[in-house]
N, CA, C, O and the ligand as a Tripos MOL2 file, in Angstrom:
@<TRIPOS>MOLECULE
protein
  289   287    73     0     0
PROTEIN
NO_CHARGES

@<TRIPOS>ATOM
      1 N           0.9210   -1.1720    0.1600 N.3       1 MET1
      2 CA          0.0930   -0.0340    0.0450 C.3       1 MET1
      3 C           0.9680    1.3060    0.1230 C.2       1 MET1
      4 O           1.9570    1.4610    0.8400 O.2       1 MET1
      5 N           0.3420    2.3600   -0.8630 N.am      2 SER2
      6 CA          1.2520    3.6570   -0.7420 C.3       2 SER2
      7 C           0.5010    4.7600   -0.3540 C.2       2 SER2
      8 O          -0.7250    4.7660   -0.4570 O.2       2 SER2
      9 N           1.1620    5.7230    0.0990 N.am      3 PHE3
     10 CA          0.1910    6.9350    0.5140 C.3       3 PHE3
     11 C           1.0440    7.9560    0.0520 C.2       3 PHE3
     12 O           2.2450    7.8620   -0.2030 O.2       3 PHE3
     13 N           0.1430    9.1640   -0.0500 N.am      4 ALA4
     14 CA          0.4750   10.2560   -0.7870 C.3       4 ALA4
     15 C           1.2030   11.3490    0.2100 C.2       4 ALA4
     16 O           1.9520   12.1970   -0.2740 O.2       4 ALA4
     17 N           0.9790   11.2940    1.4410 N.am      5 ARG5
     18 CA          1.9030   11.8220    2.6410 C.3       5 ARG5
     19 C           2.0810   10.8780    3.6600 C.2       5 ARG5
     20 O           1.4240    9.8800    3.9590 O.2       5 ARG5
     21 N           3.1080   11.3870    4.1450 N.am      6 PRO6
     22 CA          3.6170   10.3610    5.3630 C.3       6 PRO6
     23 C           2.6430   10.3300    6.5850 C.2       6 PRO6
     24 O           2.5070    9.4130    7.3950 O.2       6 PRO6
     25 N           1.9750   11.5720    6.5400 N.am      7 SER7
     26 CA          0.9340   11.3980    7.6230 C.3       7 SER7
     27 C          -0.2600   10.4270    7.3480 C.2       7 SER7
     28 O          -0.9120    9.9190    8.2600 O.2       7 SER7
     29 N          -0.5130   10.1920    5.9110 N.am      8 ASP8
     30 CA         -1.5220    9.0840    5.7140 C.3       8 ASP8
     31 C          -1.2300    7.9370    6.1440 C.2       8 ASP8
     32 O          -2.1370    7.2340    6.5890 O.2       8 ASP8
     33 N           0.1680    7.4450    6.1170 N.am      9 GLU9
     34 CA          0.7270    6.2090    6.5360 C.3       9 GLU9
     35 C           0.4870    5.8120    8.0110 C.2       9 GLU9
     36 O           0.0440    4.7730    8.5010 O.2       9 GLU9
     37 N           1.0470    7.3040    8.7260 N.am     10 HIS10
     38 CA          0.8290    7.1670   10.1090 C.3      10 HIS10
     39 C          -0.6970    6.9690   10.5960 C.2      10 HIS10
     40 O          -1.0870    6.1660   11.4430 O.2      10 HIS10
     41 N          -1.3860    7.7950    9.9380 N.am     11 ALA11
     42 CA         -2.9020    7.5250   10.3330 C.3      11 ALA11
     43 C          -3.3500    6.1750    9.9580 C.2      11 ALA11
     44 O          -4.1500    5.5540   10.6580 O.2      11 ALA11
     45 N          -2.9020    5.7540    8.9780 N.am     12 TYR12
     46 CA         -3.4910    4.3850    8.7330 C.3      12 TYR12
     47 C          -3.0760    3.2050    9.6930 C.2      12 TYR12
     48 O          -3.8050    2.2980   10.0940 O.2      12 TYR12
     49 N          -1.4730    3.4620   10.0290 N.am     13 ARG13
     50 CA         -0.9920    2.6450   11.1260 C.3      13 ARG13
     51 C          -1.7950    2.7230   12.3490 C.2      13 ARG13
     52 O          -2.1610    1.6850   12.8980 O.2      13 ARG13
     53 N          -2.1150    3.9520   12.8460 N.am     14 VAL14
     54 CA         -2.6100    4.2890   14.1960 C.3      14 VAL14
     55 C          -4.0610    3.3590   13.9470 C.2      14 VAL14
     56 O          -4.3730    2.4560   14.7230 O.2      14 VAL14
     57 N          -4.7270    3.6620   12.9730 N.am     15 GLN15
     58 CA         -6.0440    3.1310   12.9700 C.3      15 GLN15
     59 C          -6.2090    1.7090   12.9480 C.2      15 GLN15
     60 O          -7.2090    1.1830   13.4370 O.2      15 GLN15
     61 N          -5.1930    0.9900   12.3540 N.am     16 THR16
     62 CA         -5.3480   -0.4790   12.0670 C.3      16 THR16
     63 C          -4.8310   -1.0770   13.4410 C.2      16 THR16
     64 O          -5.2900   -2.1370   13.8660 O.2      16 THR16
     65 N          -3.9280   -0.4090   14.0710 N.am     17 THR17
     66 CA         -3.2670   -0.9220   15.3870 C.3      17 THR17
     67 C          -4.5310   -0.8780   16.5550 C.2      17 THR17
     68 O          -4.7040   -1.7770   17.3780 O.2      17 THR17
     69 N          -5.3240    0.2860   16.4550 N.am     18 ARG18
     70 CA         -6.4940    0.5030   17.1640 C.3      18 ARG18
     71 C          -7.4500   -0.6630   16.8440 C.2      18 ARG18
     72 O          -7.9800   -1.3400   17.7250 O.2      18 ARG18
     73 N          -7.6260   -0.8440   15.5820 N.am     19 GLN19
     74 CA         -8.7890   -1.5710   15.1950 C.3      19 GLN19
     75 C          -8.3420   -2.9290   15.6250 C.2      19 GLN19
     76 O          -9.2670   -3.6220   16.0480 O.2      19 GLN19
     77 N          -7.0220   -3.5540   15.6270 N.am     20 ALA20
     78 CA         -6.7300   -4.7100   15.9000 C.3      20 ALA20
     79 C          -7.3150   -5.0620   17.4220 C.2      20 ALA20
     80 O          -7.7290   -6.1930   17.6770 O.2      20 ALA20
     81 N          -7.3120   -4.3190   18.1050 N.am     21 LYS21
     82 CA         -8.0490   -4.4170   19.5310 C.3      21 LYS21
     83 C          -9.5060   -4.3820   19.7760 C.2      21 LYS21
     84 O         -10.0910   -4.5500   20.8460 O.2      21 LYS21
     85 N         -10.0150   -4.1250   18.5570 N.am     22 MET22
     86 CA        -11.4660   -4.0150   18.5640 C.3      22 MET22
     87 C         -12.1770   -5.0780   17.5100 C.2      22 MET22
     88 O         -12.4980   -4.7020   16.3820 O.2      22 MET22
     89 N         -12.4000   -6.4490   17.9690 N.am     23 PRO23
     90 CA        -12.9560   -7.1020   17.0200 C.3      23 PRO23
     91 C         -14.2990   -6.8970   16.3680 C.2      23 PRO23
     92 O         -14.7560   -7.4720   15.3810 O.2      23 PRO23
     93 N         -14.9050   -5.8410   17.2180 N.am     24 GLY24
     94 CA        -16.2940   -5.4220   16.5380 C.3      24 GLY24
     95 C         -15.9980   -4.6930   15.1270 C.2      24 GLY24
     96 O         -16.9390   -4.4850   14.3610 O.2      24 GLY24
     97 N         -14.5930   -4.2820   14.7700 N.am     25 VAL25
     98 CA        -14.4720   -3.5220   13.5070 C.3      25 VAL25
     99 C         -13.9920   -4.5430   12.5990 C.2      25 VAL25
    100 O         -14.4300   -4.5380   11.4480 O.2      25 VAL25
    101 N         -13.1130   -5.4550   12.9760 N.am     26 THR26
    102 CA        -12.6980   -6.3800   11.8990 C.3      26 THR26
    103 C         -13.4100   -7.6450   11.6570 C.2      26 THR26
    104 O         -13.0800   -8.2930   10.6640 O.2      26 THR26
    105 N         -14.4090   -8.1170   12.4840 N.am     27 ARG27
    106 CA        -15.2500   -9.0770   11.9460 C.3      27 ARG27
    107 C         -16.7620   -8.8990   12.4850 C.2      27 ARG27
    108 O         -16.9120   -8.0370   13.3510 O.2      27 ARG27
    109 N         -17.6750   -9.4830   12.1460 N.am     28 PRO28
    110 CA        -19.0930   -9.0600   12.4310 C.3      28 PRO28
    111 C         -19.3280   -9.4240   13.9880 C.2      28 PRO28
    112 O         -19.2660  -10.5550   14.4710 O.2      28 PRO28
    113 N         -19.5910   -8.3020   14.6210 N.am     29 SER29
    114 CA        -19.8420   -8.7370   16.2020 C.3      29 SER29
    115 C         -20.7500   -7.6020   16.7800 C.2      29 SER29
    116 O         -21.1060   -6.6340   16.1070 O.2      29 SER29
    117 N         -21.0580   -7.7860   17.9520 N.am     30 PHE30
    118 CA        -21.8650   -7.0390   18.5260 C.3      30 PHE30
    119 C         -21.7690   -6.8490   20.0400 C.2      30 PHE30
    120 O         -20.8800   -7.5390   20.5410 O.2      30 PHE30
    121 N         -22.3210   -6.2410   20.7240 N.am     31 ARG31
    122 CA        -22.0140   -5.9280   22.4020 C.3      31 ARG31
    123 C         -23.0900   -6.8270   22.8970 C.2      31 ARG31
    124 O         -24.2660   -6.6600   22.5730 O.2      31 ARG31
    125 N         -22.7140   -7.7150   23.6290 N.am     32 CYS32
    126 CA        -23.9140   -8.5060   24.5140 C.3      32 CYS32
    127 C         -24.3360   -7.5090   25.4820 C.2      32 CYS32
    128 O         -23.5760   -6.7160   26.0380 O.2      32 CYS32
    129 N         -25.6470   -7.5980   25.6580 N.am     33 SER33
    130 CA        -26.3590   -6.8550   26.6160 C.3      33 SER33
    131 C         -26.4930   -7.2960   28.0250 C.2      33 SER33
    132 O         -27.0170   -6.6920   28.9600 O.2      33 SER33
    133 N         -25.7710   -8.7710   28.0020 N.am     34 GLU34
    134 CA        -25.8260   -9.1500   29.4710 C.3      34 GLU34
    135 C         -24.4030   -9.1400   29.9160 C.2      34 GLU34
    136 O         -24.1040   -8.6370   30.9990 O.2      34 GLU34
    137 N         -23.4630   -9.7030   29.0820 N.am     35 CYS35
    138 CA        -22.2300   -9.6060   29.7500 C.3      35 CYS35
    139 C         -21.4430   -8.3310   29.4270 C.2      35 CYS35
    140 O         -20.4910   -8.0070   30.1370 O.2      35 CYS35
    141 N         -21.8620   -7.5200   28.2540 N.am     36 GLY36
    142 CA        -21.4720   -6.4260   27.9710 C.3      36 GLY36
    143 C         -20.1200   -6.5900   27.0170 C.2      36 GLY36
    144 O         -19.5890   -5.5570   26.6070 O.2      36 GLY36
    145 N         -19.6830   -7.6040   26.7390 N.am     37 TYR37
    146 CA        -18.4200   -8.0350   25.9630 C.3      37 TYR37
    147 C         -18.6350   -7.9840   24.4960 C.2      37 TYR37
    148 O         -19.7370   -8.4190   24.1630 O.2      37 TYR37
    149 N         -17.9030   -7.5850   23.5660 N.am     38 TYR38
    150 CA        -18.2150   -7.6980   22.2360 C.3      38 TYR38
    151 C         -17.8280   -9.3050   21.8010 C.2      38 TYR38
    152 O         -16.8470   -9.9570   22.1600 O.2      38 TYR38
    153 N         -18.8990   -9.6930   20.9400 N.am     39 ARG39
    154 CA        -18.9180  -11.1020   21.0060 C.3      39 ARG39
    155 C         -19.0240  -11.3280   19.5590 C.2      39 ARG39
    156 O         -19.4140  -10.3340   18.9470 O.2      39 ARG39
    157 N         -18.7340  -12.5690   18.7120 N.am     40 GLY40
    158 CA        -19.2430  -12.9590   17.4400 C.3      40 GLY40
    159 C         -20.7130  -13.0090   17.2720 C.2      40 GLY40
    160 O         -21.4170  -13.1000   18.2780 O.2      40 GLY40
    161 N         -21.2010  -12.9610   16.1770 N.am     41 THR41
    162 CA        -22.6900  -12.8990   15.9840 C.3      41 THR41
    163 C         -23.1100  -14.4570   15.8650 C.2      41 THR41
    164 O         -24.3010  -14.6810   15.6490 O.2      41 THR41
    165 N         -22.3430  -15.3990   15.9740 N.am     42 ALA42
    166 CA        -22.7450  -16.6250   15.8310 C.3      42 ALA42
    167 C         -23.5410  -17.2350   17.0940 C.2      42 ALA42
    168 O         -23.0340  -17.1000   18.2070 O.2      42 ALA42
    169 N         -24.4230  -17.7140   16.9920 N.am     43 GLY43
    170 CA        -25.4460  -17.9680   18.1410 C.3      43 GLY43
    171 C         -26.0240  -17.2290   19.0260 C.2      43 GLY43
    172 O         -26.5820  -17.6510   20.0390 O.2      43 GLY43
    173 N         -25.9020  -15.8930   18.6300 N.am     44 ARG44
    174 CA        -26.7820  -14.9160   19.3590 C.3      44 ARG44
    175 C         -28.2070  -14.8300   19.3870 C.2      44 ARG44
    176 O         -28.8870  -15.1300   18.4050 O.2      44 ARG44
    177 N         -28.6390  -14.4750   20.3530 N.am     45 GLN45
    178 CA        -30.0390  -14.4060   20.2610 C.3      45 GLN45
    179 C         -30.7510  -12.8430   20.8250 C.2      45 GLN45
    180 O         -30.2250  -12.0800   21.6360 O.2      45 GLN45
    181 N         -31.7430  -12.7020   20.3060 N.am     46 LYS46
    182 CA        -32.2620  -11.2670   20.3100 C.3      46 LYS46
    183 C         -33.0280  -11.3240   21.6390 C.2      46 LYS46
    184 O         -33.6200  -12.3300   22.0310 O.2      46 LYS46
    185 N         -32.9680  -10.2030   22.2730 N.am     47 THR47
    186 CA        -33.6950  -10.0460   23.6550 C.3      47 THR47
    187 C         -34.5130   -8.6480   23.4700 C.2      47 THR47
    188 O         -34.3480   -7.9060   22.5020 O.2      47 THR47
    189 N         -35.3200   -8.4260   24.4240 N.am     48 ALA48
    190 CA        -35.9690   -7.2380   24.4790 C.3      48 ALA48
    191 C         -35.0080   -6.0920   24.4600 C.2      48 ALA48
    192 O         -35.3270   -5.0870   23.8250 O.2      48 ALA48
    193 N         -33.9100   -6.1370   25.0650 N.am     49 SER49
    194 CA        -32.9770   -5.0170   25.2340 C.3      49 SER49
    195 C         -31.8460   -5.0480   24.3760 C.2      49 SER49
    196 O         -30.9060   -4.2690   24.5370 O.2      49 SER49
    197 N         -31.8830   -6.0030   23.3640 N.am     50 GLY50
    198 CA        -30.7270   -6.1010   22.4990 C.3      50 GLY50
    199 C         -30.3680   -7.6600   22.1690 C.2      50 GLY50
    200 O         -31.1760   -8.5670   21.9700 O.2      50 GLY50
    201 N         -29.0490   -7.7240   22.1630 N.am     51 TRP51
    202 CA        -28.7530   -9.0900   21.9860 C.3      51 TRP51
    203 C         -27.9200   -9.7330   23.0330 C.2      51 TRP51
    204 O         -27.2680   -9.1150   23.8740 O.2      51 TRP51
    205 N         -27.9930  -11.0340   22.9150 N.am     52 ARG52
    206 CA        -27.4160  -11.8100   23.9170 C.3      52 ARG52
    207 C         -26.3700  -12.6630   23.2980 C.2      52 ARG52
    208 O         -26.6670  -13.1480   22.2060 O.2      52 ARG52
    209 N         -25.2560  -12.9250   23.7700 N.am     53 CYS53
    210 CA        -24.2570  -13.9730   23.1940 C.3      53 CYS53
    211 C         -24.4390  -15.2830   23.3360 C.2      53 CYS53
    212 O         -25.2280  -15.6810   24.1940 O.2      53 CYS53
    213 N         -23.7470  -16.1740   22.5280 N.am     54 ALA54
    214 CA        -24.0970  -17.4350   22.6640 C.3      54 ALA54
    215 C         -23.7170  -18.3170   24.1120 C.2      54 ALA54
    216 O         -24.1800  -19.3890   24.5000 O.2      54 ALA54
    217 N         -22.8200  -17.5340   24.6580 N.am     55 ALA55
    218 CA        -22.2190  -17.9860   26.0370 C.3      55 ALA55
    219 C         -23.4110  -17.5670   27.0810 C.2      55 ALA55
    220 O         -23.8970  -18.4130   27.8310 O.2      55 ALA55
    221 N         -23.7760  -16.4380   27.0780 N.am     56 CYS56
    222 CA        -24.9080  -15.9820   27.8410 C.3      56 CYS56
    223 C         -26.0550  -16.6400   27.7830 C.2      56 CYS56
    224 O         -26.7060  -16.8960   28.7950 O.2      56 CYS56
    225 N         -26.4980  -17.0580   26.3080 N.am     57 LYS57
    226 CA        -27.7640  -17.7580   25.9280 C.3      57 LYS57
    227 C         -27.5780  -19.2340   26.6110 C.2      57 LYS57
    228 O         -28.4960  -19.6580   27.3140 O.2      57 LYS57
    229 N         -26.4510  -19.9880   26.4220 N.am     58 ARG58
    230 CA        -26.3160  -21.0720   27.1610 C.3      58 ARG58
    231 C         -26.3240  -21.1580   28.6760 C.2      58 ARG58
    232 O         -26.7660  -22.1510   29.2550 O.2      58 ARG58
    233 N         -25.8540  -20.1560   29.2770 N.am     59 MET59
    234 CA        -25.9360  -19.9180   30.7530 C.3      59 MET59
    235 C         -27.2630  -19.7010   31.0830 C.2      59 MET59
    236 O         -27.6070  -20.1490   32.1770 O.2      59 MET59
    237 N         -28.2090  -19.0540   30.3290 N.am     60 ARG60
    238 CA        -29.5500  -18.9140   30.6590 C.3      60 ARG60
    239 C         -30.2490  -20.2400   30.5450 C.2      60 ARG60
    240 O         -30.9710  -20.6380   31.4590 O.2      60 ARG60
    241 N         -30.0820  -20.8390   29.5960 N.am     61 GLU61
    242 CA        -30.6900  -22.0180   29.3050 C.3      61 GLU61
    243 C         -30.3610  -23.3080   30.4100 C.2      61 GLU61
    244 O         -31.1270  -24.2130   30.7420 O.2      61 GLU61
    245 N         -29.0840  -23.0840   30.8110 N.am     62 ALA62
    246 CA        -28.4740  -24.0950   31.7330 C.3      62 ALA62
    247 C         -29.3740  -23.7210   33.2090 C.2      62 ALA62
    248 O         -29.8970  -24.6650   33.8000 O.2      62 ALA62
    249 N         -29.4970  -22.5420   33.6710 N.am     63 ARG63
    250 CA        -30.4330  -22.0290   34.7080 C.3      63 ARG63
    251 C         -31.5580  -22.3110   34.6180 C.2      63 ARG63
    252 O         -32.1070  -22.7530   35.6270 O.2      63 ARG63
    253 N         -32.3520  -22.1570   33.3340 N.am     64 ALA64
    254 CA        -33.7360  -22.7830   33.1170 C.3      64 ALA64
    255 C         -34.0160  -24.1520   33.4140 C.2      64 ALA64
    256 O         -35.0830  -24.5740   33.8580 O.2      64 ALA64
    257 N         -32.9110  -24.8770   33.1200 N.am     65 GLU65
    258 CA        -32.9860  -26.3230   33.0170 C.3      65 GLU65
    259 C         -32.9170  -26.8530   34.5530 C.2      65 GLU65
    260 O         -33.5960  -27.7700   35.0160 O.2      65 GLU65
    261 N         -31.8240  -25.9740   35.3270 N.am     66 GLN66
    262 CA        -31.7790  -26.3240   36.6460 C.3      66 GLN66
    263 C         -32.8150  -25.9150   37.4620 C.2      66 GLN66
    264 O         -33.0440  -26.5610   38.4850 O.2      66 GLN66
    265 N         -33.5920  -24.7830   37.1280 N.am     67 LYS67
    266 CA        -34.9140  -24.5320   37.8920 C.3      67 LYS67
    267 C         -35.8930  -25.5380   37.5020 C.2      67 LYS67
    268 O         -36.5760  -25.9770   38.4280 O.2      67 LYS67
    269 N         -36.1140  -26.0040   36.3240 N.am     68 MET68
    270 CA        -36.8570  -27.1620   36.0150 C.3      68 MET68
    271 C         -36.6870  -28.3790   36.8220 C.2      68 MET68
    272 O         -37.6340  -28.9330   37.3800 O.2      68 MET68
    273 N         -35.4740  -28.7880   36.8780 N.am     69 ALA69
    274 CA        -34.9000  -29.8950   37.5050 C.3      69 ALA69
    275 C         -35.5490  -29.8330   39.0760 C.2      69 ALA69
    276 O         -36.2210  -30.7290   39.5870 O.2      69 ALA69
    277 N         -35.2260  -28.7270   39.6190 N.am     70 GLU70
    278 CA        -35.5410  -28.4900   41.0170 C.3      70 GLU70
    279 C         -36.8680  -28.5030   41.2780 C.2      70 GLU70
    280 O         -37.3170  -28.9780   42.3210 O.2      70 GLU70
    281 N         -37.6320  -27.9570   40.3080 N.am     71 ALA71
    282 CA        -39.1420  -27.8580   40.7980 C.3      71 ALA71
    283 C         -39.6670  -29.4940   40.3980 C.2      71 ALA71
    284 O         -40.7280  -29.8080   40.9380 O.2      71 ALA71
    285 N         -39.1800  -30.2950   39.7250 N.am     72 ALA72
    286 CA        -39.8890  -31.3340   39.4320 C.3      72 ALA72
    287 C         -39.5740  -32.5160   40.6210 C.2      72 ALA72
    288 O         -40.1350  -33.6110   40.5660 O.2      72 ALA72
    289 ZN        -22.9530  -12.0480   26.7740 Zn       73 ZN73
@<TRIPOS>BOND
     1     1     2 1
     2     2     3 1
     3     3     4 2
     4     3     5 am
     5     5     6 1
     6     6     7 1
     7     7     8 2
     8     7     9 am
     9     9    10 1
    10    10    11 1
    11    11    12 2
    12    11    13 am
    13    13    14 1
    14    14    15 1
    15    15    16 2
    16    15    17 am
    17    17    18 1
    18    18    19 1
    19    19    20 2
    20    19    21 am
    21    21    22 1
    22    22    23 1
    23    23    24 2
    24    23    25 am
    25    25    26 1
    26    26    27 1
    27    27    28 2
    28    27    29 am
    29    29    30 1
    30    30    31 1
    31    31    32 2
    32    31    33 am
    33    33    34 1
    34    34    35 1
    35    35    36 2
    36    35    37 am
    37    37    38 1
    38    38    39 1
    39    39    40 2
    40    39    41 am
    41    41    42 1
    42    42    43 1
    43    43    44 2
    44    43    45 am
    45    45    46 1
    46    46    47 1
    47    47    48 2
    48    47    49 am
    49    49    50 1
    50    50    51 1
    51    51    52 2
    52    51    53 am
    53    53    54 1
    54    54    55 1
    55    55    56 2
    56    55    57 am
    57    57    58 1
    58    58    59 1
    59    59    60 2
    60    59    61 am
    61    61    62 1
    62    62    63 1
    63    63    64 2
    64    63    65 am
    65    65    66 1
    66    66    67 1
    67    67    68 2
    68    67    69 am
    69    69    70 1
    70    70    71 1
    71    71    72 2
    72    71    73 am
    73    73    74 1
    74    74    75 1
    75    75    76 2
    76    75    77 am
    77    77    78 1
    78    78    79 1
    79    79    80 2
    80    79    81 am
    81    81    82 1
    82    82    83 1
    83    83    84 2
    84    83    85 am
    85    85    86 1
    86    86    87 1
    87    87    88 2
    88    87    89 am
    89    89    90 1
    90    90    91 1
    91    91    92 2
    92    91    93 am
    93    93    94 1
    94    94    95 1
    95    95    96 2
    96    95    97 am
    97    97    98 1
    98    98    99 1
    99    99   100 2
   100    99   101 am
   101   101   102 1
   102   102   103 1
   103   103   104 2
   104   103   105 am
   105   105   106 1
   106   106   107 1
   107   107   108 2
   108   107   109 am
   109   109   110 1
   110   110   111 1
   111   111   112 2
   112   111   113 am
   113   113   114 1
   114   114   115 1
   115   115   116 2
   116   115   117 am
   117   117   118 1
   118   118   119 1
   119   119   120 2
   120   119   121 am
   121   121   122 1
   122   122   123 1
   123   123   124 2
   124   123   125 am
   125   125   126 1
   126   126   127 1
   127   127   128 2
   128   127   129 am
   129   129   130 1
   130   130   131 1
   131   131   132 2
   132   131   133 am
   133   133   134 1
   134   134   135 1
   135   135   136 2
   136   135   137 am
   137   137   138 1
   138   138   139 1
   139   139   140 2
   140   139   141 am
   141   141   142 1
   142   142   143 1
   143   143   144 2
   144   143   145 am
   145   145   146 1
   146   146   147 1
   147   147   148 2
   148   147   149 am
   149   149   150 1
   150   150   151 1
   151   151   152 2
   152   151   153 am
   153   153   154 1
   154   154   155 1
   155   155   156 2
   156   155   157 am
   157   157   158 1
   158   158   159 1
   159   159   160 2
   160   159   161 am
   161   161   162 1
   162   162   163 1
   163   163   164 2
   164   163   165 am
   165   165   166 1
   166   166   167 1
   167   167   168 2
   168   167   169 am
   169   169   170 1
   170   170   171 1
   171   171   172 2
   172   171   173 am
   173   173   174 1
   174   174   175 1
   175   175   176 2
   176   175   177 am
   177   177   178 1
   178   178   179 1
   179   179   180 2
   180   179   181 am
   181   181   182 1
   182   182   183 1
   183   183   184 2
   184   183   185 am
   185   185   186 1
   186   186   187 1
   187   187   188 2
   188   187   189 am
   189   189   190 1
   190   190   191 1
   191   191   192 2
   192   191   193 am
   193   193   194 1
   194   194   195 1
   195   195   196 2
   196   195   197 am
   197   197   198 1
   198   198   199 1
   199   199   200 2
   200   199   201 am
   201   201   202 1
   202   202   203 1
   203   203   204 2
   204   203   205 am
   205   205   206 1
   206   206   207 1
   207   207   208 2
   208   207   209 am
   209   209   210 1
   210   210   211 1
   211   211   212 2
   212   211   213 am
   213   213   214 1
   214   214   215 1
   215   215   216 2
   216   215   217 am
   217   217   218 1
   218   218   219 1
   219   219   220 2
   220   219   221 am
   221   221   222 1
   222   222   223 1
   223   223   224 2
   224   223   225 am
   225   225   226 1
   226   226   227 1
   227   227   228 2
   228   227   229 am
   229   229   230 1
   230   230   231 1
   231   231   232 2
   232   231   233 am
   233   233   234 1
   234   234   235 1
   235   235   236 2
   236   235   237 am
   237   237   238 1
   238   238   239 1
   239   239   240 2
   240   239   241 am
   241   241   242 1
   242   242   243 1
   243   243   244 2
   244   243   245 am
   245   245   246 1
   246   246   247 1
   247   247   248 2
   248   247   249 am
   249   249   250 1
   250   250   251 1
   251   251   252 2
   252   251   253 am
   253   253   254 1
   254   254   255 1
   255   255   256 2
   256   255   257 am
   257   257   258 1
   258   258   259 1
   259   259   260 2
   260   259   261 am
   261   261   262 1
   262   262   263 1
   263   263   264 2
   264   263   265 am
   265   265   266 1
   266   266   267 1
   267   267   268 2
   268   267   269 am
   269   269   270 1
   270   270   271 1
   271   271   272 2
   272   271   273 am
   273   273   274 1
   274   274   275 1
   275   275   276 2
   276   275   277 am
   277   277   278 1
   278   278   279 1
   279   279   280 2
   280   279   281 am
   281   281   282 1
   282   282   283 1
   283   283   284 2
   284   283   285 am
   285   285   286 1
   286   286   287 1
   287   287   288 2
@<TRIPOS>SUBSTRUCTURE
     1 MET1         2 RESIDUE 1 A MET
     2 SER2         6 RESIDUE 1 A SER
     3 PHE3        10 RESIDUE 1 A PHE
     4 ALA4        14 RESIDUE 1 A ALA
     5 ARG5        18 RESIDUE 1 A ARG
     6 PRO6        22 RESIDUE 1 A PRO
     7 SER7        26 RESIDUE 1 A SER
     8 ASP8        30 RESIDUE 1 A ASP
     9 GLU9        34 RESIDUE 1 A GLU
    10 HIS10       38 RESIDUE 1 A HIS
    11 ALA11       42 RESIDUE 1 A ALA
    12 TYR12       46 RESIDUE 1 A TYR
    13 ARG13       50 RESIDUE 1 A ARG
    14 VAL14       54 RESIDUE 1 A VAL
    15 GLN15       58 RESIDUE 1 A GLN
    16 THR16       62 RESIDUE 1 A THR
    17 THR17       66 RESIDUE 1 A THR
    18 ARG18       70 RESIDUE 1 A ARG
    19 GLN19       74 RESIDUE 1 A GLN
    20 ALA20       78 RESIDUE 1 A ALA
    21 LYS21       82 RESIDUE 1 A LYS
    22 MET22       86 RESIDUE 1 A MET
    23 PRO23       90 RESIDUE 1 A PRO
    24 GLY24       94 RESIDUE 1 A GLY
    25 VAL25       98 RESIDUE 1 A VAL
    26 THR26      102 RESIDUE 1 A THR
    27 ARG27      106 RESIDUE 1 A ARG
    28 PRO28      110 RESIDUE 1 A PRO
    29 SER29      114 RESIDUE 1 A SER
    30 PHE30      118 RESIDUE 1 A PHE
    31 ARG31      122 RESIDUE 1 A ARG
    32 CYS32      126 RESIDUE 1 A CYS
    33 SER33      130 RESIDUE 1 A SER
    34 GLU34      134 RESIDUE 1 A GLU
    35 CYS35      138 RESIDUE 1 A CYS
    36 GLY36      142 RESIDUE 1 A GLY
    37 TYR37      146 RESIDUE 1 A TYR
    38 TYR38      150 RESIDUE 1 A TYR
    39 ARG39      154 RESIDUE 1 A ARG
    40 GLY40      158 RESIDUE 1 A GLY
    41 THR41      162 RESIDUE 1 A THR
    42 ALA42      166 RESIDUE 1 A ALA
    43 GLY43      170 RESIDUE 1 A GLY
    44 ARG44      174 RESIDUE 1 A ARG
    45 GLN45      178 RESIDUE 1 A GLN
    46 LYS46      182 RESIDUE 1 A LYS
    47 THR47      186 RESIDUE 1 A THR
    48 ALA48      190 RESIDUE 1 A ALA
    49 SER49      194 RESIDUE 1 A SER
    50 GLY50      198 RESIDUE 1 A GLY
    51 TRP51      202 RESIDUE 1 A TRP
    52 ARG52      206 RESIDUE 1 A ARG
    53 CYS53      210 RESIDUE 1 A CYS
    54 ALA54      214 RESIDUE 1 A ALA
    55 ALA55      218 RESIDUE 1 A ALA
    56 CYS56      222 RESIDUE 1 A CYS
    57 LYS57      226 RESIDUE 1 A LYS
    58 ARG58      230 RESIDUE 1 A ARG
    59 MET59      234 RESIDUE 1 A MET
    60 ARG60      238 RESIDUE 1 A ARG
    61 GLU61      242 RESIDUE 1 A GLU
    62 ALA62      246 RESIDUE 1 A ALA
    63 ARG63      250 RESIDUE 1 A ARG
    64 ALA64      254 RESIDUE 1 A ALA
    65 GLU65      258 RESIDUE 1 A GLU
    66 GLN66      262 RESIDUE 1 A GLN
    67 LYS67      266 RESIDUE 1 A LYS
    68 MET68      270 RESIDUE 1 A MET
    69 ALA69      274 RESIDUE 1 A ALA
    70 GLU70      278 RESIDUE 1 A GLU
    71 ALA71      282 RESIDUE 1 A ALA
    72 ALA72      286 RESIDUE 1 A ALA
    73 ZN73       289 GROUP 0 **** ****
């Protein structure tokens, strides 16, 4: 890649370095409304307040199953 001005290259480096720490910019992801982390979109679940990541979804399902098992 070539740049017209040295400052352009600097800006490019600064941006890509910053984005490397932000998965939301480099791959499809979202902020989980439950754990607050940026997660991949795979397995996410729509909720009233936004999206829930796959890990939080599994946690919820496990809790629900445990409650059902306790009630039985
Ligand atoms: Zn989550």
